[in-house]
N, C-alpha and C positions, 0 to 999 in steps of 0.2 A: 285378308289383306285391306278391308277397308269398305269399300262398296261395292254395289251390282257387279256378279261376274267375279270378284276376288274372293271371295268366302270360297267359292268352287275351285278356283285357282290354289287356294291353301291346302284344302281336303285333297286335291288331287298329289300335290307335292308332298303332303305327310302321309300319303298312301304310298308313293313312289318309292321315298325315303325308306318306309317301313317294312316295303316288302323286295327290298334289293337283295337280301340274302337268300331269296325265292329265285329270283332270277336267273335262268339259264341252269337251275338245278331242278324244280320242280315244273317251271313252265318258263314261257317268254314273258316277261312283265309288259303290261300294255298302258303306259301313262295316257292322260290325257294329249290333245294335240298342243303343238308349240303355235306360238302367236308371232307374226312377222310385221303385219300390218299394223298401219296406224288408223287407217279408216275404221270407225266402229269399235276401236279397242281403247279402253281407258287406261291400260297397263302400261308403265312406264318403260323406256329401254332397259331399265336397270330389271324390272321385273319379268320383261320378256326373256332376259339373257339367262335369269337365275331358272325360269321355267325350263328354257331348252338344253342348260348345262345339265340341270338335275336329270332331266330326261334322259339325255345322251350318256351320261355317266353312270346311273344307277339304275337305268332300266333298257330292256331288250329291243325297244326300237323307236324310230321319229317319225312322227307324222304331223302334217301341217294341211289345215283346210284353207288357207287363205288363197285368194285367187291372185295367181302373178301376175297377171295383166292389170290387176291395180294398185300394185305394191309403189310406193313413190321413190324418189331418189334415196330419200333417208332410210325407208325399210329395206332397200338393196343393200345402202352401207352396212345395217346392223346386220343382215344375212349374211355378207361376205364376212363380217366380225366373226361371228357366231361360228360360222364354217372353219375358218382359220384355226378358231380354238377345238372345234372337232378333229380335224387335222392334228394338232399339234397335241391333242391329249390322248387320242384313241388308240394307243397303240400297249395299251394296260388294263386292268380290272381295277374297278372302284368298288368301295363300301362306305358307309356312313355310319355313326355311332353318335347318338343323343348325349350332349353335354350340358343342356340345360333346356328349359322348357322353349320348344320349337327352334332351338339351335343345335346342328351336328356338326361334327367334325369329320371332314370327308379325306379318305386315305386311298392311295394305289396300294395294290398287292406289291408293287415292286419298292415301295416306299420313297418312290421319285417324286410323288405329287401330294402335296397335304392343302387342305382347304378348310374353309369354316363356312356352312351354309346357315345362313338367318331368315327363317320364314316368318318369323315375328314383326309384329307391327312396332318394334321399339330397338333401339340400338343396343349392341351387346358389347359388353366389355369383359375381354380374355384378359386375365390375371396371370401373371409369368408364375406366381408361387401355386397357382391350382393347375395350371396345365403346362409345365415347362418346356415338354417336347413339342407341343403344338405351338407353342408362344416363339419359341426359336424358330421353328419352321417357315412361320410368317413374317417373323423379324428378317430373317436373312435371305430365304428363297428369292429367286426371280421370279415375280408375280406376273402371272398369265392374264390374271383378274383381281384388280385392285378395288376393294371398296371399304377400306380401312379410313377412318374418320380420322382418329388421331394415335399418336405412337409415341410412348413414353419407355424409359428402360423397366418399368413395372407391369405396364399394360397396354393392350391394343383395344380400339372402339370400332366397331364395325357397324355400318349402315343398315338399317332395318331391310328385309325383303332383299337381299342380297346374297352373292357368293363370291369368295375370295379363295382365288387359287394360287398356291406356289409350287415352282418346280424347283427341283435340285441344279 
C-alpha cells in the first residue's frame, strides 16, 4: 500500500480475505488490528475504513490497540462512522471472491449486500459486460460506502485501497 506499515496492512488484508472461508468453520480468523488514531499512523481514513470493514465482515474478531485517551475528535468521528457501518452490516455472513489482481467481490449470504474490495495501489474499472450482476448491484443499490470515481452506462471506476458496499 505504498510505504512503511502499508505493506504489512496489504499482506494482512490479503490473508484475511483469503482465509474468510475458514472462519467459523476451522477456526476463528484473527486479522491484524484496526487503526483509528491519526497520531503516528500514516494510513488515510479510507484505508483505515477498508481495514476495519474487511476485518469485520470477513474475520472472526475485531481488535484495536490505539489508546482511546489519545484519539482526536476526527478519530472519534471515524470510530462512530465505522461503528454505524458495523451495526448496519452485522446481521449477515460475508464472503469474498477474487475478480482481478488484488480486487475482490464482496457478497453477503442473503444476497442483500454486494461490494467491491480494491486493495491494489491503482484504480479499478469494473465493466458491465464482464460482471453484469456486480455492476448492476453497485450501480443501483443504496451505497453504505461509496468509493466510485466514475460511473457510466458501461463501467464503474473505483478508488485504490478502498471498499464500496451496496445494500438492497
